[in-house]
C-alpha positions in Angstrom: -61.3 30.3 -41.1 -63.2 28.4 -38.4 -60.0 27.9 -36.4 -59.0 31.5 -36.8 -62.4 32.6 -35.6 -62.3 30.4 -32.5 -58.8 31.6 -31.6 -59.7 35.3 -32.2 -62.8 34.9 -30.0 -60.8 33.3 -27.2 -58.2 36.0 -27.5 -60.8 38.7 -27.2 -62.2 37.1 -24.1 -58.7 36.6 -22.6 -57.8 40.2 -23.0 -61.2 41.8 -22.4 -60.6 42.1 -18.6 -62.5 40.6 -15.7 -66.1 39.3 -15.8 -66.7 40.6 -12.4 -68.8 43.7 -12.0 -69.5 43.7 -8.3 -69.0 41.3 -5.3 -72.4 39.7 -6.1 -73.2 37.9 -9.4 -76.3 39.6 -10.9 -77.3 36.3 -12.5 -79.1 35.4 -9.2 -79.8 38.8 -7.6 -81.6 37.2 -4.6 -78.4 35.5 -3.2 -75.1 37.2 -3.5 -72.8 34.2 -3.7 -75.0 32.3 -6.2 -74.7 30.6 -8.5 -71.8 28.8 -7.1 -69.3 27.5 -8.2 -68.9 30.1 -10.9 -66.1 31.6 -12.9 -67.6 34.9 -12.0 -65.7 34.4 -8.7 -62.5 33.3 -10.5 -59.9 36.0 -11.1 -58.3 35.3 -14.4 -54.5 34.9 -14.6 -52.7 36.4 -17.6 -50.7 33.5 -19.0 -50.0 35.1 -22.4 -51.4 34.4 -25.8 -50.4 30.7 -25.6 -53.5 30.1 -23.3 -56.1 31.1 -26.0 -57.6 27.7 -25.8 -57.8 27.6 -22.0 -61.4 28.1 -21.0 -63.0 28.4 -24.3 -61.4 25.2 -25.7 -63.1 23.5 -28.6 -62.3 19.8 -29.2 -61.9 20.5 -32.9 -59.3 23.2 -32.3 -57.4 22.5 -29.1 -56.2 19.5 -27.2 -54.2 18.7 -24.0 -51.0 18.9 -26.0 -51.3 22.4 -27.2 -53.1 24.0 -24.3 -51.5 25.8 -21.3 -53.9 25.8 -18.4 -54.1 29.1 -16.5 -57.2 28.9 -14.3 -56.9 32.0 -12.1 -57.7 32.1 -8.4 -60.9 32.1 -6.4 -62.0 35.5 -5.2 -65.1 35.5 -2.9 -64.4 38.9 -1.4 -67.6 40.4 0.0 -69.6 37.7 -1.7 -70.3 35.4 1.2 -73.2 36.4 3.6 -72.7 38.6 6.6 -73.1 37.3 10.2 -76.6 38.3 11.4 -75.4 38.4 15.0 -72.3 40.5 14.5 -73.0 42.1 11.1 -69.5 41.0 9.9 -68.5 39.5 6.7 -66.1 36.5 6.2 -62.5 37.1 5.5 -62.0 35.0 2.4 -58.2 35.2 2.0 -58.0 31.4 2.7 -59.7 30.8 -0.7 -57.4 33.0 -2.7 -54.7 30.2 -3.1 -57.2 28.0 -4.9 -57.0 27.9 -8.7 -60.5 26.6 -9.3 -63.5 25.0 -7.6 -64.3 21.7 -6.1 -64.0 18.5 -8.2 -67.1 17.2 -6.4 -69.1 20.4 -6.1 -72.5 21.3 -4.8 -73.6 23.2 -7.8 -76.1 25.7 -6.4 -78.5 28.3 -7.7 -81.7 29.8 -6.6 -85.2 30.4 -8.0 -88.1 31.6 -5.8 -91.0 29.3 -5.1 -89.4 26.0 -6.0 -90.4 22.7 -4.4 -88.6 19.4 -4.5 -91.9 17.6 -4.7 -93.0 19.5 -7.9 -89.8 19.3 -10.0 -90.8 18.3 -13.5 -90.6 14.6 -14.5 -88.0 15.3 -17.1 -85.5 16.5 -14.4 -82.8 14.0 -13.3 -83.1 12.8 -9.7 -80.9 10.4 -7.8 -83.1 7.5 -8.9 -82.9 8.3 -12.6 -79.5 10.0 -13.2 -79.4 8.6 -16.8 -82.0 11.2 -17.8 -79.3 13.9 -17.3 -77.5 12.5 -20.4 -80.5 12.9 -22.7 -81.8 15.9 -24.7 -85.0 15.8 -22.7 -83.3 16.7 -19.4 -84.3 20.0 -17.7 -80.6 20.4 -16.8 -77.4 20.3 -18.7 -73.9 19.9 -17.4 -71.2 20.0 -20.1 -67.5 19.4 -20.1 -66.4 22.5 -22.1 -63.2 20.8 -23.2 -64.8 17.6 -24.7 -68.3 18.9 -25.3 -69.6 15.8 -23.5 -72.6 15.7 -21.2 -71.8 14.9 -17.6 -74.2 12.8 -15.5 -75.8 14.5 -12.6 -79.0 14.9 -10.6 -80.8 17.7 -8.8 -82.8 18.4 -5.7 -84.4 21.4 -3.9 -82.9 22.0 -0.4 -85.1 20.9 2.5 -82.4 20.7 5.2 -82.3 22.0 8.7 -86.0 22.5 8.9 -86.4 24.2 5.6 -90.0 24.5 4.3 -92.2 26.7 2.1 -91.3 29.7 4.2 -87.6 29.5 3.7 -85.4 30.3 0.7 -84.5 26.8 -0.6 -81.7 26.6 -3.2 -81.6 24.2 -6.2 -78.6 21.9 -6.1 -77.1 19.9 -8.9 -74.9 17.0 -7.9 -72.4 15.4 -10.4 -72.7 11.7 -10.4 -69.0 11.4 -9.9 -65.9 13.5 -9.5 -65.2 16.1 -12.2 -61.9 16.5 -14.0 -59.3 18.8 -12.5 -58.6 21.9 -14.5 -61.6 21.4 -16.8 -64.2 24.1 -17.4 -67.9 23.0 -17.0 -71.0 24.7 -18.3 -74.4 24.5 -16.5 -77.7 25.2 -18.1 -81.3 24.9 -16.7 -84.6 25.2 -18.5 -88.2 24.0 -18.2 -88.3 24.4 -14.4 -91.8 25.1 -12.9 -92.7 26.6 -9.6 -95.2 25.3 -7.1 -98.0 26.9 -9.1 -97.0 24.9 -12.2 -95.7 28.0 -14.0 -92.3 28.3 -15.7 -89.9 30.1 -13.3 -88.7 33.4 -14.6 -85.0 34.2 -15.2 -83.5 37.3 -13.8 -83.6 40.5 -15.9 -79.8 40.4 -16.0 -79.8 36.9 -17.5 -82.4 37.8 -20.0 -80.2 40.8 -21.1 -77.3 38.4 -21.4 -79.3 36.0 -23.5 -80.1 38.7 -26.0 -76.5 40.1 -26.0 -77.4 43.5 -24.6 -74.2 45.5 -24.7 -75.5 47.8 -21.9 -75.3 45.0 -19.4 -72.2 43.5 -17.8 -68.5 43.8 -18.8 -67.2 42.9 -22.2 -65.5 39.8 -20.7 -68.7 38.7 -19.1 -70.7 39.1 -22.3 -68.2 37.1 -24.3 -68.0 34.4 -21.7 -71.8 34.1 -21.5 -72.0 34.1 -25.3 -69.7 31.1 -25.3 -71.8 29.4 -22.6 -74.9 29.8 -24.7 -73.2 28.6 -27.9 -71.9 25.5 -26.0 -75.3 24.6 -24.6 -76.9 25.0 -28.0 -74.3 23.0 -29.8 -73.7 20.2 -27.3 -76.8 20.3 -25.0 -79.3 21.0 -27.8 -81.1 23.7 -25.8 -81.9 27.1 -27.3 -80.7 30.1 -25.4 -84.2 31.6 -25.4 -85.5 28.8 -23.3 -82.7 28.9 -20.7 -83.7 30.1 -17.2 -80.1 30.4 -16.0 -76.7 29.3 -17.3 -73.1 29.8 -16.3 -69.7 28.2 -16.2 -67.1 27.2 -13.6 -63.6 25.7 -13.7 -62.5 22.9 -11.4 -59.2 23.4 -9.5 -56.2 21.7 -11.0 -55.1 18.4 -9.6 -51.7 19.8 -8.8 -53.0 22.6 -6.7 -55.6 20.4 -4.8 -53.1 17.6 -4.0 -49.9 19.7 -3.5 -50.0 20.0 0.2 -51.1 16.4 1.0 -48.6 14.8 -1.3 -45.9 17.2 -0.1 -46.3 16.2 3.6 -46.6 12.5 2.6 -43.3 12.5 0.7 -41.4 14.6 3.2 -42.6 12.7 6.3 -42.0 9.2 4.9 -38.5 10.1 3.8 -37.8 11.4 7.3 -39.0 8.3 9.1 -37.7 5.8 6.6 -38.9 2.2 6.1 -38.6 1.4 9.8 -41.0 4.2 10.7 -40.8 6.7 13.6 -39.4 6.1 17.1 -41.9 5.4 19.9 -42.3 4.6 23.5 -44.9 2.3 25.1 -46.9 3.9 27.9 -49.2 1.1 29.0 -49.8 -2.6 28.5 -53.1 -4.4 29.5 -53.5 -8.2 29.1 -56.9 -9.8 28.4 -59.1 -6.7 28.7 -62.0 -8.6 27.1 -62.9 -12.1 25.8 -61.3 -11.6 22.4 -58.1 -9.6 23.1 -54.9 -10.9 24.5 -53.1 -7.6 24.8 -53.7 -3.8 24.4 -50.6 -1.7 23.9 -50.7 2.1 24.1 -47.8 4.3 23.2 -46.5 7.6 21.8 -44.6 8.0 18.5 -42.5 10.8 17.2 -43.7 12.2 13.9 -42.8 15.1 11.6 -44.9 18.2 12.1 -46.0 20.8 9.5 -48.4 22.9 11.6 -47.6 26.1 13.5 -49.5 24.9 16.6 -49.8 21.3 17.7 -53.2 21.3 19.4 -56.8 22.0 18.2 -56.5 25.7 18.2 -58.5 27.9 15.8 -55.2 29.6 14.7 -53.6 26.2 13.8 -52.4 26.3 10.2 -50.0 24.4 7.9 -46.8 26.3 7.4 -46.2 26.6 3.6 -43.6 28.3 1.6 -44.1 30.9 -1.2 -44.9 28.1 -3.7 -47.5 26.5 -1.3 -45.4 23.6 -0.3 -45.6 22.5 3.4 -42.5 23.3 5.5 -41.2 20.9 8.2 -41.5 22.4 11.7 -39.6 19.8 13.7 -41.1 16.7 15.3 -44.2 16.4 17.4 -45.9 13.3 19.0 -49.0 11.3 18.4 -50.5 8.6 20.5 -51.4 5.2 19.2 -53.1 1.9 20.3 -52.5 -1.7 19.3 -54.8 -4.7 19.9 -53.5 -8.2 19.7 -56.3 -10.9 19.4 -56.3 -14.1 21.3 -56.2 -16.1 18.1 -52.6 -15.1 17.3 -51.1 -15.9 20.7 -49.2 -19.2 20.7 -51.4 -20.7 17.9 -48.9 -20.6 15.1 -51.4 -18.6 13.1 -49.9 -15.8 11.0 -51.9 -12.6 11.4 -52.1 -9.4 9.3 -51.8 -5.7 10.2 -55.0 -3.8 9.8 -55.0 -0.1 10.4 -58.3 1.2 11.8 -60.0 4.5 11.1 -62.3 5.7 13.8 -65.6 7.6 13.7 -66.4 11.3 13.7 -65.3 13.1 16.9 -64.0 9.9 18.3 -60.4 8.6 18.8 -58.1 5.6 18.5 -59.8 3.9 21.5 -62.5 2.7 19.0 -60.3 -0.3 18.4 -61.5 -1.5 21.8 -65.1 -1.8 20.7 -66.3 -5.3 21.4 -67.5 -6.2 17.9 -64.2 -5.0 16.4 -62.2 -7.1 18.9 -64.3 -10.1 18.0 -63.8 -9.5 14.3 -60.0 -9.2 14.9 -60.0 -12.4 16.8 -62.0 -14.3 14.1 -59.7 -13.2 11.3 -56.3 -12.8 13.0 -56.2 -9.0 12.6 -53.7 -6.9 14.6 -55.8 -3.7 14.8 -54.0 -0.5 15.5 -55.0 3.2 15.3 -54.1 6.8 16.0 -56.4 9.8 16.0 -57.7 11.5 12.8 -56.9 14.9 14.3 -59.1 17.6 12.6 -62.2 15.4 13.2 -61.2 13.7 16.4 -62.7 14.0 19.9 -60.2 16.7 20.8 -61.3 18.9 17.9 -65.0 19.1 18.7 -64.8 22.2 20.9 -62.5 24.1 18.5 -64.8 23.4 15.6 -67.8 24.6 17.5 -66.0 27.8 18.4 -65.0 28.4 14.7 -68.7 28.0 13.6 -69.8 30.3 16.4 -67.2 33.0 16.0 -65.4 33.2 12.7 -65.5 31.0 9.6 -62.3 32.6 8.4 -60.6 30.1 10.8 -62.2 27.1 9.1 -58.8 26.2 7.5 -57.8 24.8 10.9 -59.9 21.7 10.0 -58.3 20.7 6.6 -54.9 21.7 7.8 -55.1 19.4 10.9 -56.5 16.7 8.7 -53.4 17.0 6.5 -51.2 16.6 9.6 -53.4 13.6 10.6 -52.5 11.8 7.4 -48.8 12.2 8.4 -49.6 10.4 11.7 -51.6 7.6 9.9 -48.9 6.9 7.3 -46.1 7.0 9.9 -48.0 4.6 12.1 -48.3 2.0 9.3 -44.5 2.4 8.7 -43.8 2.0 12.4 -46.1 -1.0 12.9 -44.7 -3.0 9.9 -41.1 -1.8 10.6 -39.4 -1.3 14.0 -42.5 -2.3 16.1 -42.3 -5.9 14.8 -39.2 -6.2 17.0 -40.9 -5.0 20.1 -40.9 -7.7 22.8 -44.2 -6.6 24.2 -45.7 -7.2 20.7 -43.8 -10.4 19.8 -44.8 -12.4 22.9 -47.7 -12.4 25.3 -47.2 -14.4 28.5 -44.2 -16.1 26.9 -46.3 -17.2 23.9 -45.3 -16.1 20.4 -47.3 -13.8 18.2 -46.8 -14.2 14.5 -47.7 -11.4 12.1 -46.5 -11.0 8.5 -45.5 -7.3 8.0 -46.1 -7.7 4.3 -49.8 -8.4 5.0 -51.2 -4.9 5.7 -54.6 -3.4 5.1 -56.8 -0.4 6.0 -60.3 -0.7 7.6 -62.2 2.5 8.2 -65.8 2.9 9.5 -67.9 6.1 9.3 -65.5 9.0 9.4 -62.7 6.4 9.1 -64.3 5.3 5.9 -64.7 8.9 4.7 -61.0 9.6 5.5 -60.1 6.1 4.2 -60.9 7.3 0.7 -58.0 9.8 1.1 -55.7 7.3 2.8 -56.3 4.6 0.1 -55.6 7.2 -2.6 -52.2 8.3 -1.3 -50.8 5.4 0.7 -47.5 4.0 -0.6 -47.6 1.0 1.7 -51.2 -0.4 1.5 -52.8 -1.9 -1.6 -56.3 -2.9 -0.3 -58.7 -1.3 2.0 -62.3 -1.5 3.3 -64.4 1.6 3.5 -67.5 1.0 5.7 -70.4 3.5 5.6 -68.3 6.2 4.0 -69.3 9.0 1.7 -68.4 12.1 -0.3 -68.6 15.0 -0.8 -68.9 16.5 2.6 -71.5 19.0 1.5 -73.8 16.1 0.5 -73.3 14.3 3.8 -73.8 17.1 6.3 -77.4 18.1 5.8 -78.3 14.4 5.6 -76.6 13.5 9.0 -78.2 13.7 12.4 -74.7 14.2 13.7 -74.5 17.6 12.0 -77.8 19.0 13.0 -76.6 20.8 16.2 -73.7 22.4 14.2 -76.2 23.3 11.5 -78.3 25.1 14.1 -75.2 27.1 15.0 -74.8 28.2 11.4 -78.5 29.0 11.1 -78.2 31.2 14.2 -75.5 33.3 12.5 -76.9 33.0 9.0 -80.7 32.6 9.3 -81.3 32.4 5.6 -81.2 28.8 4.4 -79.9 29.9 1.0 -77.0 31.6 2.7 -76.1 28.5 4.7 -76.0 26.4 1.5 -73.8 29.1 -0.2 -71.4 28.9 2.8 -71.3 25.1 2.8 -70.5 25.2 -1.0 -67.6 27.6 -0.3 -66.3 25.6 2.7 -66.1 22.5 0.5 -63.4 24.2 -1.5 -61.1 24.3 1.6 -61.9 20.7 2.5 -61.0 19.3 -0.9 -57.3 19.4 -0.1 -57.7 17.1 2.9 -60.7 14.8 2.0 -61.1 12.0 -0.4 -63.0 14.1 -3.0 -59.8 15.8 -4.0 -58.0 12.5 -4.6 -60.4 9.8 -5.6 -59.6 10.0 -9.3 -56.1 8.6 -8.5 -57.0 5.9 -6.1 -57.0 3.1 -8.6 -54.0 4.4 -10.5 -55.0 3.4 -14.0 -55.4 6.4 -16.3 -54.6 9.1 -13.7 -52.2 7.9 -11.1 -51.0 10.3 -8.5 -47.3 11.0 -8.5 -45.1 8.4 -6.8 -48.2 6.5 -5.8 -49.1 2.8 -6.5 -52.6 1.7 -7.6 -55.1 0.7 -4.9 -58.3 -1.3 -4.6 -61.2 -0.9 -2.1 -64.4 -2.5 -1.1 -67.2 0.0 -0.1 -70.1 -1.1 2.1 -73.1 1.1 2.9 -76.5 0.7 4.5 -79.9 2.1 3.7 -81.6 3.7 6.6 -78.3 5.3 7.8 -79.0 8.6 9.5 -75.3 9.5 10.0 -73.7 8.9 6.6 -76.0 8.8 3.6 -75.8 5.9 1.1 -75.9 8.6 -1.6 -72.5 9.8 -0.5 -71.1 6.2 -0.6 -72.4 5.8 -4.2 -71.0 9.2 -5.3 -67.6 8.3 -3.7 -67.6 4.9 -5.4 -68.5 6.2 -8.9 -65.5 8.5 -8.6 -63.1 5.6 -8.4 -61.9 4.0 -11.6 -62.8 0.4 -12.0 -65.7 0.4 -9.5 -68.3 -2.3 -9.8 -71.6 -3.5 -8.2 -73.2 -6.9 -8.0 -76.3 -7.3 -10.1 -78.5 -8.0 -7.1 -77.3 -5.0 -5.2 -80.1 -3.3 -3.2 -81.7 -0.2 -4.5 -84.1 2.4 -3.1 -87.5 2.6 -4.7 -87.1 2.7 -8.4 -83.5 3.8 -8.3 -81.3 2.7 -11.2 -77.9 1.2 -10.6 -76.3 4.0 -12.6 -72.6 4.5 -13.2 -71.1 1.1 -12.1 -69.6 -1.9 -13.8 -71.9 -4.9 -13.1 -70.6 -8.1 -11.5 -72.7 -11.3 -11.6 -73.5 -12.6 -8.1 -71.3 -15.7 -8.6 -68.3 -13.8 -9.9 -65.0 -13.9 -8.2 -63.6 -10.5 -9.0 -59.8 -10.1 -8.8 -59.4 -6.7 -10.4 -61.0 -3.3 -9.7 -63.1 -2.4 -6.7 -66.6 -3.0 -5.5 -69.5 -1.2 -3.7 -72.1 -3.3 -1.8 -75.3 -2.1 -0.3 -77.0 -3.6 2.7 -80.7 -3.5 3.6 -81.4 -4.2 7.3 -85.2 -3.7 6.9 -85.6 0.0 7.2 -89.0 0.9 5.7 -88.9 3.0 2.6 -90.9 5.7 4.3 -88.0 6.1 6.7 -85.5 6.8 3.9 -86.1 10.4 2.7 -85.8 11.3 -1.0 -84.6 14.7 0.1 -81.4 16.2 1.8 -82.6 15.3 5.3 -81.5 12.5 7.6 -83.1 9.1 7.9 -85.1 8.4 11.0 -83.1 7.4 14.0 -85.6 4.7 14.7 -84.1 2.6 11.9 -80.4 3.6 12.5 -78.4 1.1 10.5 -75.1 3.0 10.6 -73.2 0.3 12.6 -74.8 -2.7 11.0 -72.5 -3.3 8.0 -69.5 -3.2 10.4 -71.1 -5.7 12.8 -72.7 -8.1 10.2 -70.8 -11.4 10.0 -71.4 -11.8 6.3 -70.3 -8.3 5.6 -67.2 -9.0 7.7 -66.5 -12.2 5.7 -66.7 -10.2 2.5 -64.2 -7.7 3.8 -61.8 -10.4 5.2 -61.7 -12.3 1.9 -60.9 -9.1 0.0 -58.2 -7.9 2.3 -56.6 -11.3 2.6 -56.8 -12.6 -1.0 -57.8 -9.7 -3.1 -61.0 -11.5 -4.2 -64.3 -9.7 -4.2 -67.1 -12.2 -3.6 -70.8 -11.7 -2.9 -70.9 -13.5 0.5 -74.6 -12.6 0.7 -75.3 -15.0 -2.2 -77.6 -12.4 -3.7 -79.2 -9.3 -2.4 -77.7 -8.3 1.0 -81.0 -8.1 2.8 -81.0 -8.8 6.6 -84.3 -7.5 8.2 -83.2 -9.2 11.5 -80.3 -6.7 11.6 -76.9 -8.2 12.4 -76.7 -10.8 15.3 -79.4 -13.2 14.0 -77.8 -13.8 10.5 
């Protein structure tokens, strides 16, 4: 009888129609697009009666073998805020091909008069995320399929100059990537406002709690009844104490990865094992004390965009099923750096592909400390531009933010094309380029490089994009991600590099709550082209991506970094299977080392991956416990990349596969980097 009742309930929900009553969700009447993500903004797809268990799946009744997943598609029509300067809404058609929400979402809602400083002690924060798994937590995040609590933490927005006079949203951050295609349930209770009084739920939510048949559609009432039942059963919170609750479904892995894996497979088949053809455009010998030769060139690569350059109208060309369509060949420029130590020495070097910083380009391989590192370790560094976030994209992105966010897909679509360039460059360097005379000899002296020794090294944006590269590469097993992070919505408000672009958004959307709603929505478009959409497959293991080998990475971050927050590095790392941390790893204040395997400081780790934090002496007062940037006065962003001991750690991992704590304990260097 229990099974019959569950199936009948799910069938009633499935055939009851849409949960949507208007463009705005009445649960949070103050902000149209909140709460977000929410299945209120997911149009259901009729998959037939075999999908009864889809969203309302109970672990006692349904399992992955007898469930057909039919998520529906995102519908944000008229939900996102209107432009204050032009009184125009955002055309949301770009979201309509998504079958769910972000796997690393900014889970956002709003209550008036909340303050980050006065959140109750029983609320999970970044420094005590373990609280979120206990019955005492003021918040609940449940996997509706398994009934399990999901680790998370919360904060009240203070970004972009937010204060007591602005509408500041409440954000819940999952500790790690969520599971594709799974439905999640959010519940909040026990929150107090700045006066110490319990915040009041909306009238609509109160009506839903009591099952008032005069409020909402039948489908919404049934869906909310299931939300309340799940929270009572698995979260042990009574519905009468809830201040808000809702559900959302993460996009399927197939839909998120479809485009990226499609261009990867097609492009690599076209260029073959030898890689694309190329021409050399310039050669410079001994440009600095560490480099024997710089080679610049142009390679021919498959193209999947309708427009080559950084134009707001640039889009991937896809067929009716969403698969990218080859548009002929285009070109991409590249640069190669040969260190002195490989010229005429008999030393055998390794190929190291470098990922550059935000709004920079391939010429970052010329930076002196990188040239010195390459010379020390025998790296042949090479790079091409991460178009989408390269120097040439900066103006186009500013125009999109100024004019029309409907053109935002230019960014993830160009990032998708950028991955084609990166993967083809590795094939070229370890293939046909090894026979290039300008590479094999410098001043009649031989250069020896083993094409089987290949790695990835990304710093800043190169580390962020490196999470994607190392998830999908078929040619590179090990990589180093230096000062990276995910998700993008967590990084942006905490970065001084985004403040000017944030000012542009605030000029168009003066309400801080609206800006956060927009960032939450934009993350959905970025998932297809950033690491957050792919991290669950990086290590292979339980969830390998199709036709993709397993990978290992070492992640290094710094406290006091005003450009890429260390919180993003930890969130990225927790999302990678087999990730560990040395027992002595630095921590901020009373932060717990939550969510990582623990390595002893004298361990030599030969499986899995590692994250290592570096403290360069930034005072705790300069490291905000809010979503604002660290002070520029203690800017440590470049220090892990420059630090010799950090470099030694990376080199040993890339060369031997061994993860060793070269710091000998806590990586604490108050003298910064040159004095160690």
